[in-house]
C-alpha positions as a Markdown table, in Angstrom:
| # | Residue | x | y | z |
|---|---|---|---|---|
| 1 | Met | -101.9 | -55.5 | 68.7 |
| 2 | Thr | -104.7 | -58.3 | 70.0 |
| 3 | Ala | -103.7 | -61.0 | 72.4 |
| 4 | His | -103.3 | -63.1 | 69.5 |
| 5 | Glu | -101.7 | -61.3 | 67.1 |
| 6 | Pro | -97.9 | -62.5 | 67.3 |
| 7 | Leu | -98.8 | -65.7 | 66.0 |
| 8 | Phe | -99.3 | -63.6 | 62.5 |
| 9 | Val | -96.1 | -61.8 | 62.6 |
| 10 | Ser | -92.6 | -63.0 | 60.6 |
| 11 | Thr | -89.9 | -63.6 | 62.5 |
| 12 | Ser | -86.5 | -65.1 | 61.0 |
| 13 | Ile | -86.0 | -68.8 | 61.6 |
| 14 | Asp | -82.4 | -70.8 | 60.9 |
| 15 | Tyr | -83.9 | -74.1 | 60.2 |
| 16 | Pro | -81.5 | -77.3 | 60.4 |
| 17 | Ile | -81.2 | -78.4 | 56.8 |
| 18 | Asp | -78.7 | -76.5 | 54.6 |
| 19 | Asp | -75.7 | -79.0 | 56.3 |
| 20 | Leu | -76.2 | -82.4 | 54.5 |
| 21 | Asn | -73.9 | -84.0 | 56.7 |
| 22 | Leu | -75.9 | -82.8 | 60.1 |
| 23 | Ser | -77.1 | -86.3 | 61.7 |
| 24 | Phe | -81.1 | -86.7 | 61.5 |
| 25 | Ser | -80.7 | -87.5 | 65.2 |
| 26 | Asp | -79.3 | -83.9 | 66.1 |
| 27 | Tyr | -82.2 | -82.3 | 63.2 |
| 28 | Ile | -84.6 | -83.8 | 65.1 |
| 29 | Ala | -82.7 | -81.9 | 68.3 |
| 30 | Arg | -82.5 | -78.5 | 66.4 |
| 31 | Ser | -86.2 | -78.8 | 65.1 |
| 32 | Arg | -87.7 | -79.8 | 68.7 |
| 33 | Thr | -85.7 | -76.6 | 70.2 |
| 34 | Leu | -86.9 | -74.3 | 67.1 |
| 35 | Ile | -90.2 | -75.2 | 68.1 |
| 36 | Thr | -90.3 | -75.0 | 71.6 |
| 37 | Gln | -89.0 | -71.6 | 71.6 |
| 38 | Ala | -91.3 | -70.1 | 68.4 |
| 39 | Arg | -94.6 | -71.7 | 69.3 |
| 40 | Ala | -97.3 | -70.1 | 71.6 |
| 41 | Asp | -99.4 | -72.6 | 73.6 |
| 42 | Leu | -96.6 | -74.8 | 75.5 |
| 43 | Asp | -97.9 | -73.6 | 78.8 |
| 44 | Ser | -100.4 | -76.6 | 79.3 |
| 45 | Gln | -99.7 | -80.5 | 80.6 |
| 46 | Asp | -100.3 | -81.0 | 76.8 |
| 47 | Ala | -96.7 | -79.2 | 75.7 |
| 48 | Ser | -94.6 | -82.6 | 75.3 |
| 49 | Ala | -97.2 | -84.0 | 73.3 |
| 50 | Ile | -97.6 | -81.1 | 71.1 |
| 51 | Ile | -94.2 | -80.4 | 70.2 |
| 52 | Asp | -93.9 | -84.4 | 69.8 |
| 53 | Ala | -96.3 | -83.8 | 67.2 |
| 54 | Asn | -94.7 | -80.8 | 64.9 |
| 55 | Ser | -91.2 | -82.4 | 65.2 |
| 56 | Pro | -89.6 | -84.4 | 62.7 |
| 57 | Phe | -89.2 | -88.5 | 63.7 |
| 58 | Glu | -86.8 | -91.2 | 63.5 |
| 59 | Leu | -89.4 | -95.1 | 63.6 |
| 60 | Arg | -86.5 | -97.6 | 63.2 |
| 61 | Pro | -88.0 | -101.1 | 62.0 |
| 62 | Ala | -87.0 | -104.6 | 64.6 |
| 63 | Ser | -85.6 | -106.2 | 61.6 |
| 64 | Pro | -84.2 | -103.5 | 59.2 |
| 65 | Thr | -84.0 | -104.0 | 55.6 |
| 66 | Lys | -81.7 | -101.9 | 53.0 |
| 67 | Gln | -84.8 | -99.2 | 52.6 |
| 68 | Gly | -85.8 | -96.1 | 53.8 |
| 69 | Val | -88.6 | -93.9 | 53.5 |
| 70 | Leu | -88.9 | -90.1 | 53.9 |
| 71 | Leu | -92.4 | -88.7 | 54.8 |
| 72 | Ile | -92.8 | -85.0 | 53.3 |
| 73 | His | -96.2 | -83.6 | 55.1 |
| 74 | Gly | -97.9 | -80.8 | 53.3 |
| 75 | Leu | -99.0 | -77.1 | 53.2 |
| 76 | Leu | -100.1 | -75.6 | 56.9 |
| 77 | Asp | -99.7 | -79.7 | 58.3 |
| 78 | Ser | -97.0 | -81.6 | 60.7 |
| 79 | Pro | -94.9 | -84.3 | 60.6 |
| 80 | Cys | -97.7 | -86.3 | 62.8 |
| 81 | Ala | -100.3 | -86.1 | 60.0 |
| 82 | Leu | -98.3 | -89.4 | 58.3 |
| 83 | Lys | -97.2 | -91.0 | 61.4 |
| 84 | Glu | -99.6 | -93.8 | 60.8 |
| 85 | Ile | -98.3 | -94.3 | 57.2 |
| 86 | Gly | -94.7 | -94.8 | 59.0 |
| 87 | Leu | -95.4 | -97.1 | 61.7 |
| 88 | His | -96.8 | -99.2 | 58.8 |
| 89 | Leu | -94.0 | -99.1 | 56.7 |
| 90 | Gln | -91.9 | -99.4 | 59.9 |
| 91 | Ala | -93.8 | -102.6 | 61.2 |
| 92 | Ser | -92.6 | -104.2 | 56.9 |
| 93 | Gly | -89.4 | -103.5 | 58.0 |
| 94 | Tyr | -88.3 | -99.8 | 56.7 |
| 95 | Leu | -86.1 | -97.4 | 58.6 |
| 96 | Val | -89.0 | -94.1 | 58.3 |
| 97 | Arg | -87.6 | -91.0 | 58.8 |
| 98 | Ala | -90.2 | -87.9 | 59.0 |
| 99 | Ile | -89.2 | -84.0 | 58.0 |
| 100 | Leu | -90.3 | -80.7 | 59.3 |
| 101 | Leu | -91.1 | -78.5 | 55.9 |
| 102 | Pro | -89.8 | -75.0 | 56.7 |
| 103 | Gly | -92.2 | -72.3 | 58.1 |
| 104 | His | -94.5 | -75.2 | 59.9 |
| 105 | Gly | -95.1 | -76.4 | 63.2 |
| 106 | Thr | -94.5 | -73.3 | 65.1 |
| 107 | Ile | -96.7 | -70.1 | 64.2 |
| 108 | Pro | -98.6 | -69.1 | 60.8 |
| 109 | Gly | -96.9 | -66.4 | 60.4 |
| 110 | His | -93.4 | -67.9 | 59.6 |
| 111 | Leu | -95.4 | -68.8 | 56.3 |
| 112 | Leu | -95.2 | -65.0 | 55.4 |
| 113 | Ser | -92.1 | -65.0 | 54.2 |
| 114 | Ile | -91.3 | -68.8 | 53.7 |
| 115 | His | -90.1 | -69.9 | 49.8 |
| 116 | Tyr | -90.5 | -72.9 | 48.2 |
| 117 | Glu | -86.7 | -73.4 | 47.5 |
| 118 | Gln | -86.4 | -73.8 | 51.7 |
| 119 | Trp | -88.6 | -76.9 | 51.3 |
| 120 | Gln | -86.9 | -78.2 | 48.4 |
| 121 | Gln | -83.6 | -77.6 | 50.4 |
| 122 | Ala | -85.1 | -79.9 | 53.2 |
| 123 | Val | -86.0 | -82.7 | 51.1 |
| 124 | Arg | -82.4 | -82.5 | 49.7 |
| 125 | Tyr | -81.6 | -82.5 | 53.6 |
| 126 | Gly | -83.8 | -85.7 | 54.3 |
| 127 | Val | -82.6 | -87.6 | 51.0 |
| 128 | Ala | -79.0 | -87.2 | 51.9 |
| 129 | Ser | -79.5 | -88.0 | 55.2 |
| 130 | Leu | -81.2 | -91.5 | 54.3 |
| 131 | Ala | -78.4 | -91.9 | 51.2 |
| 132 | Lys | -75.1 | -92.8 | 54.2 |
| 133 | Asp | -76.9 | -95.5 | 55.6 |
| 134 | Leu | -79.4 | -97.1 | 52.9 |
| 135 | Asp | -79.7 | -98.4 | 49.2 |
| 136 | Glu | -82.9 | -97.7 | 48.3 |
| 137 | Ile | -85.2 | -94.6 | 49.1 |
| 138 | Thr | -88.5 | -94.0 | 48.7 |
| 139 | Leu | -90.2 | -90.6 | 49.0 |
| 140 | Val | -93.8 | -90.6 | 50.8 |
| 141 | Gly | -95.7 | -87.1 | 49.6 |
| 142 | Ala | -98.7 | -85.8 | 50.8 |
| 143 | Ser | -100.5 | -82.7 | 49.0 |
| 144 | Thr | -97.4 | -80.4 | 48.8 |
| 145 | Gly | -94.8 | -82.8 | 49.9 |
| 146 | Ala | -95.9 | -85.2 | 46.3 |
| 147 | Thr | -95.2 | -82.2 | 44.4 |
| 148 | Leu | -92.2 | -81.9 | 46.2 |
| 149 | Ser | -91.2 | -85.4 | 45.5 |
| 150 | Leu | -91.9 | -85.4 | 42.2 |
| 151 | Leu | -90.1 | -82.6 | 41.7 |
| 152 | Tyr | -86.9 | -84.1 | 43.4 |
| 153 | Ala | -87.2 | -87.4 | 41.9 |
| 154 | Ser | -87.7 | -85.7 | 37.9 |
| 155 | Gln | -84.3 | -83.9 | 39.2 |
| 156 | His | -82.3 | -86.8 | 41.1 |
| 157 | Pro | -84.2 | -90.2 | 39.3 |
| 158 | Glu | -81.0 | -92.4 | 40.4 |
| 159 | Lys | -81.4 | -91.7 | 44.6 |
| 160 | Ile | -85.2 | -92.5 | 44.5 |
| 161 | Lys | -86.7 | -96.1 | 44.5 |
| 162 | Ser | -90.1 | -95.3 | 44.2 |
| 163 | Leu | -92.6 | -92.2 | 45.0 |
| 164 | Val | -95.9 | -92.5 | 46.7 |
| 165 | Leu | -98.0 | -89.6 | 46.0 |
| 166 | Leu | -101.2 | -88.8 | 48.3 |
| 167 | Val | -103.7 | -86.0 | 46.7 |
| 168 | Pro | -100.8 | -84.5 | 45.2 |
| 169 | Ala | -100.6 | -80.8 | 44.3 |
| 170 | Ile | -100.2 | -81.3 | 40.6 |
| 171 | Gln | -102.7 | -78.1 | 39.9 |
| 172 | Ile | -104.9 | -75.8 | 42.8 |
| 173 | Lys | -108.3 | -76.0 | 42.2 |
| 174 | Ser | -108.9 | -72.3 | 43.0 |
| 175 | Gly | -108.3 | -70.0 | 40.6 |
| 176 | Leu | -107.2 | -67.5 | 43.5 |
| 177 | Ala | -104.0 | -68.8 | 43.4 |
| 178 | Arg | -102.4 | -67.4 | 40.4 |
| 179 | Phe | -103.2 | -64.0 | 42.2 |
| 180 | Ala | -101.6 | -64.8 | 45.6 |
| 181 | Lys | -98.3 | -63.4 | 44.7 |
| 182 | Trp | -99.9 | -59.7 | 43.9 |
| 183 | Leu | -102.0 | -59.8 | 47.3 |
| 184 | Thr | -99.0 | -61.0 | 49.1 |
| 185 | Leu | -97.5 | -57.7 | 47.0 |
| 186 | Leu | -100.3 | -55.3 | 48.4 |
| 187 | Gly | -100.1 | -56.4 | 51.7 |
| 188 | Lys | -96.8 | -54.8 | 52.4 |
| 189 | His | -99.2 | -52.1 | 52.1 |
| 190 | Trp | -102.4 | -53.3 | 53.4 |
| 191 | Pro | -101.5 | -56.1 | 56.1 |
| 192 | Arg | -105.1 | -57.6 | 55.7 |
| 193 | Ala | -104.1 | -58.0 | 52.4 |
| 194 | Leu | -101.4 | -60.8 | 52.8 |
| 195 | Trp | -103.7 | -63.8 | 54.5 |
| 196 | Phe | -106.6 | -65.6 | 52.3 |
| 197 | Thr | -107.4 | -66.5 | 55.8 |
| 198 | Lys | -106.6 | -65.7 | 59.9 |
| 199 | Asn | -108.3 | -67.5 | 62.7 |
| 200 | Pro | -108.1 | -65.7 | 65.8 |
| 201 | Asp | -108.7 | -69.2 | 67.1 |
| 202 | Glu | -105.4 | -70.4 | 65.8 |
| 203 | Ile | -103.9 | -71.1 | 69.2 |
| 204 | Thr | -106.2 | -74.2 | 69.6 |
| 205 | His | -105.2 | -76.1 | 66.3 |
| 206 | His | -102.2 | -78.0 | 67.8 |
| 207 | Thr | -101.3 | -79.8 | 64.3 |
| 208 | Lys | -102.1 | -77.6 | 61.5 |
| 209 | Tyr | -102.5 | -74.5 | 60.9 |
| 210 | Ser | -106.0 | -73.1 | 60.1 |
| 211 | Ser | -104.6 | -69.8 | 58.7 |
| 212 | Ile | -103.5 | -69.8 | 55.4 |
| 213 | Pro | -101.4 | -66.5 | 54.3 |
| 214 | Phe | -101.4 | -65.8 | 50.2 |
| 215 | Asn | -97.3 | -66.1 | 50.4 |
| 216 | Ala | -98.0 | -70.0 | 51.4 |
| 217 | Ile | -100.3 | -70.1 | 48.4 |
| 218 | Asp | -98.2 | -68.3 | 45.9 |
| 219 | Gln | -95.2 | -70.8 | 46.9 |
| 220 | Val | -97.1 | -73.7 | 46.2 |
| 221 | Tyr | -98.5 | -72.2 | 42.9 |
| 222 | Gln | -94.9 | -71.6 | 42.2 |
| 223 | Leu | -94.1 | -75.6 | 42.7 |
| 224 | Thr | -97.0 | -76.4 | 40.6 |
| 225 | Glu | -95.5 | -74.2 | 37.7 |
| 226 | Leu | -92.8 | -75.9 | 38.0 |
| 227 | Leu | -93.9 | -79.2 | 37.4 |
| 228 | Lys | -95.1 | -77.9 | 33.9 |
| 229 | Ser | -91.8 | -77.7 | 32.5 |
| 230 | Ser | -90.8 | -81.2 | 33.9 |
| 231 | Ser | -90.9 | -84.5 | 32.5 |
| 232 | Pro | -92.4 | -87.2 | 34.6 |
| 233 | Pro | -90.0 | -89.0 | 37.2 |
| 234 | Lys | -88.6 | -91.8 | 35.6 |
| 235 | Val | -89.3 | -94.3 | 38.6 |
| 236 | Pro | -92.6 | -96.1 | 39.5 |
| 237 | Val | -95.0 | -93.7 | 41.1 |
| 238 | Phe | -97.7 | -94.6 | 43.3 |
| 239 | Tyr | -100.8 | -91.8 | 43.4 |
| 240 | Cys | -104.1 | -91.6 | 45.8 |
| 241 | Ile | -106.3 | -89.1 | 45.1 |
| 242 | Ser | -109.9 | -88.6 | 45.5 |
| 243 | Glu | -112.1 | -87.6 | 43.0 |
| 244 | Asp | -114.0 | -84.7 | 44.7 |
| 245 | Asp | -111.2 | -83.3 | 46.1 |
| 246 | Ala | -111.5 | -79.5 | 47.0 |
| 247 | Thr | -108.5 | -78.6 | 47.8 |
| 248 | Val | -106.0 | -79.8 | 44.4 |
| 249 | Ser | -107.6 | -80.7 | 41.2 |
| 250 | Ala | -107.9 | -85.0 | 40.7 |
| 251 | Lys | -108.1 | -84.1 | 36.7 |
| 252 | Ala | -105.2 | -82.4 | 36.8 |
| 253 | Ala | -103.6 | -85.6 | 38.6 |
| 254 | Leu | -105.5 | -88.2 | 36.5 |
| 255 | Asp | -103.6 | -86.3 | 33.3 |
| 256 | Tyr | -100.5 | -86.1 | 34.8 |
| 257 | Phe | -100.6 | -89.7 | 35.5 |
| 258 | Lys | -101.4 | -90.4 | 32.0 |
| 259 | Lys | -97.9 | -88.9 | 31.2 |
| 260 | Asp | -96.4 | -91.5 | 33.6 |
| 261 | Thr | -94.9 | -94.7 | 31.1 |
| 262 | Gln | -93.5 | -97.1 | 34.3 |
| 263 | Pro | -95.7 | -100.0 | 33.9 |
| 264 | Glu | -95.2 | -100.5 | 37.2 |
| 265 | Ser | -96.6 | -97.5 | 38.9 |
| 266 | Arg | -100.3 | -97.2 | 39.8 |
| 267 | Leu | -102.7 | -94.5 | 40.4 |
| 268 | Leu | -105.7 | -95.0 | 43.5 |
| 269 | Leu | -108.5 | -93.2 | 42.4 |
| 270 | Tyr | -111.4 | -92.8 | 45.0 |
| 271 | Ser | -114.7 | -91.9 | 43.6 |
| 272 | Arg | -118.2 | -92.0 | 43.9 |
| 273 | Gln | -119.2 | -93.3 | 41.0 |
| 274 | Ser | -118.3 | -97.1 | 39.8 |
| 275 | Arg | -116.9 | -97.0 | 36.0 |
| 276 | Ala | -114.8 | -99.1 | 33.6 |
| 277 | Ile | -110.8 | -97.7 | 33.2 |
| 278 | Asp | -109.0 | -98.4 | 30.3 |
| 279 | Asp | -106.2 | -97.8 | 32.1 |
| 280 | Arg | -105.5 | -101.2 | 34.0 |
| 281 | Arg | -102.6 | -99.8 | 36.5 |
| 282 | Ile | -105.5 | -97.7 | 37.6 |
| 283 | Ile | -107.3 | -98.7 | 40.9 |
| 284 | Leu | -111.0 | -97.6 | 41.6 |
| 285 | Arg | -112.3 | -98.1 | 44.8 |
| 286 | Ala | -115.8 | -96.5 | 46.4 |
| 287 | Ser | -115.7 | -93.2 | 48.6 |
| 288 | Thr | -119.3 | -93.5 | 50.0 |
| 289 | Tyr | -119.7 | -95.4 | 52.9 |
| 290 | Ser | -123.3 | -95.4 | 54.1 |
| 291 | Ala | -123.2 | -96.7 | 56.8 |
| 292 | Leu | -120.6 | -94.1 | 58.2 |
| 293 | His | -122.6 | -91.3 | 56.2 |
| 294 | Ile | -119.8 | -90.7 | 54.5 |
| 295 | Arg | -120.5 | -88.8 | 51.1 |
| 296 | Asp | -117.3 | -88.5 | 49.5 |
| 297 | Phe | -113.3 | -88.6 | 50.6 |
| 298 | Ser | -111.3 | -85.3 | 51.7 |
| 299 | His | -108.0 | -83.5 | 50.7 |
| 300 | Ile | -107.5 | -83.9 | 54.5 |
| 301 | Gly | -108.6 | -87.4 | 55.4 |
| 302 | Ile | -106.6 | -89.5 | 52.8 |
| 303 | Ser | -103.6 | -90.3 | 55.2 |
| 304 | Leu | -105.4 | -90.9 | 58.7 |
| 305 | Pro | -106.9 | -93.8 | 59.7 |
| 306 | Ile | -110.3 | -94.4 | 61.4 |
| 307 | Pro | -109.9 | -92.9 | 65.3 |
| 308 | Thr | -111.3 | -95.5 | 67.7 |
| 309 | Pro | -113.7 | -94.9 | 68.5 |
| 310 | Cys | -115.0 | -93.8 | 65.1 |
| 311 | Pro | -116.4 | -90.0 | 65.7 |
| 312 | Val | -119.3 | -90.3 | 63.3 |
| 313 | Ser | -122.7 | -88.9 | 64.1 |
| 314 | Pro | -126.1 | -90.6 | 62.7 |
| 315 | Asn | -127.6 | -86.4 | 62.2 |
| 316 | Thr | -124.3 | -85.7 | 60.0 |
| 317 | Ile | -122.9 | -86.5 | 56.7 |
| 318 | Tyr | -119.0 | -86.7 | 56.5 |
| 319 | Gly | -117.2 | -85.9 | 53.0 |
| 320 | Glu | -115.0 | -83.0 | 51.3 |
| 321 | Phe | -116.7 | -79.7 | 51.9 |
| 322 | Asn | -115.0 | -76.5 | 50.8 |
| 323 | Asp | -115.5 | -73.6 | 53.7 |
| 324 | Ile | -118.2 | -71.4 | 51.8 |
| 325 | Asn | -120.0 | -74.7 | 51.1 |
| 326 | Leu | -120.1 | -75.9 | 54.3 |
| 327 | Ala | -121.2 | -72.8 | 56.1 |
| 328 | Ile | -124.4 | -72.9 | 53.3 |
| 329 | Arg | -125.0 | -76.4 | 53.8 |
| 330 | Asn | -125.1 | -76.0 | 57.9 |
| 331 | Arg | -126.9 | -72.7 | 57.6 |
| 332 | Leu | -129.7 | -74.5 | 55.6 |
| 333 | Phe | -129.7 | -77.2 | 58.4 |
| 334 | Gln | -130.2 | -74.3 | 61.2 |
| 335 | Trp | -133.2 | -73.1 | 59.7 |
| 336 | His | -134.5 | -76.5 | 59.2 |
| 337 | Leu | -134.0 | -76.2 | 55.1 |
| 338 | Leu | -132.1 | -79.8 | 55.4 |
| 339 | Lys | -132.1 | -82.8 | 57.6 |
| 340 | Asn | -128.3 | -83.2 | 58.3 |
| 341 | Asp | -125.5 | -81.3 | 59.4 |
| 342 | Cys | -122.1 | -81.4 | 57.5 |
| 343 | Lys | -118.4 | -82.0 | 58.3 |
| 344 | Arg | -115.9 | -82.2 | 56.7 |
| 345 | Leu | -114.5 | -85.8 | 56.7 |
| 346 | Thr | -110.9 | -86.1 | 58.5 |
| 347 | Phe | -110.1 | -89.7 | 58.1 |
| 348 | Asn | -109.5 | -92.3 | 55.4 |
| 349 | Pro | -112.3 | -95.0 | 56.0 |
| 350 | Asp | -110.3 | -97.5 | 53.4 |
| 351 | Phe | -106.7 | -96.8 | 55.3 |
| 352 | Asp | -105.7 | -100.1 | 55.5 |
| 353 | Glu | -106.6 | -101.3 | 52.1 |
| 354 | Met | -104.3 | -98.4 | 50.4 |
| 355 | Met | -101.8 | -99.4 | 52.8 |
| 356 | Arg | -101.8 | -102.3 | 51.4 |
| 357 | Leu | -101.9 | -101.4 | 48.1 |
| 358 | Ile | -98.9 | -99.3 | 48.9 |
| 359 | Glu | -96.4 | -101.8 | 50.3 |
| 360 | Gln | -97.4 | -104.5 | 47.6 |
| 361 | Phe | -96.5 | -101.6 | 45.0 |
| 362 | Met | -92.9 | -100.7 | 47.1 |
| 363 | Val | -92.0 | -104.2 | 46.9 |
| 364 | His | -92.3 | -104.2 | 43.4 |
| 365 | Ser | -95.4 | -107.5 | 43.7 |
| 366 | Phe | -97.6 | -106.7 | 41.4 |
| 367 | Pro | -100.3 | -108.5 | 40.3 |
| 368 | His | -102.1 | -108.6 | 36.9 |
| 369 | Ala | -105.0 | -106.2 | 38.7 |
| 370 | Phe | -106.1 | -105.4 | 41.9 |
| 371 | Pro | -110.0 | -106.3 | 42.6 |
| 372 | Asp | -111.8 | -104.2 | 45.0 |
| 373 | Lys | -112.5 | -106.6 | 47.7 |
| 374 | Arg | -115.0 | -104.6 | 49.7 |
């Protein structure tokens, strides 16, 4: 066994999500213990920061209301991916809690045997923990977390006030997803078939897995299949999508939105193209920022603000690139056949406006139109 191989081994973990009466403080404490015991990168001075970034968290407002938010991260991610959104909502008076989806925050091997029902149970626990103290709950989910939010609200509309869905996984863009189940089964006899990607440098990625088992892809695919047999929830929903998303289908999200008959629902569409929209509930925003060398918005960057200092280079084009496209373009750049190299965009330059629209939506203060103010 190589030095990095333990990262890709499945072990059994007892996630603290089955007891709906467990206090959220105890849930955080047990999750932190679980993470501390499972991770292999806690022998440095960054150990505390790594545990914090991967753990569930709670943000209490200075002036509390009876409204709460549950943050649900996406596949391969960790709770810190939604921390900045949580801080904005905390400042507006919301009690914010973020859960950790089973299989995440530890090692990618823990996704080998995970089942989507465990993710659904984590959401049930998170909602139950908020419902003890609050009258109104909004689910804020990213990608797979958005799919879980839709399914929960479809089944329990009486418990949810509204939904905020960032790049929702209504449909996985890659056609390979439907075969992930069979590759997982093949992996029982040929272990390499268990993994879509397997990164030996995984330990350097502290808050997001870069290795992806086919089982994890299959579990998300099964969730999207469940969505096909469910109706849109009977609560207002705010959708935020990038038309150029390489991970999930923006078209599928638009089609799903069109089934939503709630007049208060909104869809924020980031696009390279300016055009007329015939649905006044859709907000069109530009995804090209020439001054920052940004071509379009990526799946992984929507929920994050611009870091300080802004990490852009004049010799690089940023946007949504899949791994194959990125490798080809950068090889052509090395051969001096392209003028710029390329990187996947890791933040949203329109983050502040996105949050303004989300908070406006959440308090149900809807103008007749949302003009583009950039």
